C-alpha positions in Angstrom: 0.0 0.0 0.0 2.8 2.5 0.9 4.7 1.7 -2.3 1.6 2.5 -4.4 1.2 5.8 -2.6 4.9 6.6 -3.1 4.6 5.9 -6.8 1.5 8.0 -7.1 3.2 10.9 -5.3 6.3 10.5 -7.5 4.2 10.6 -10.7 2.3 13.7 -9.5 5.5 15.5 -8.6 7.0 14.7 -11.9 3.9 15.9 -13.8 3.9 19.1 -11.8 7.5 19.8 -12.8 6.8 19.1 -16.4 3.7 21.3 -16.5 5.6 24.1 -14.8 8.3 24.0 -17.4 5.8 23.9 -20.2 3.8 26.8 -18.8 7.0 28.8 -18.3 8.1 28.2 -21.9 4.6 29.2 -23.2 4.6 32.3 -21.1 8.0 33.4 -22.2 7.2 32.7 -25.9 3.9 34.6 -25.7 5.6 37.5 -23.9 8.2 37.8 -26.5 5.6 37.7 -29.3 3.6 40.4 -27.6 6.6 42.6 -27.2 7.6 42.2 -30.9 4.1 42.8 -32.3 3.6 45.7 -29.9 6.8 47.3 -31.1 5.7 46.9 -34.7 2.4 48.6 -33.9 4.1 51.5 -32.3 6.6 51.8 -35.1 3.7 51.9 -37.7 1.6 54.4 -35.8 3.0 57.3 -37.7 1.8 55.8 -41.0 -1.9 55.9 -40.1 -3.9 58.8 -41.6 -7.3 59.7 -40.2 
């Protein structure tokens, strides 16, 4: 019984670490894309005529 609990906790801990790394990578990638496209919008602001 204790071994089964140990394996379950080990699997949950591993999954938490993996999900943390994936969410960190997605967050960094989306942040970089937002900065790039925001800079492009600001640079093209002077070309807009109303």
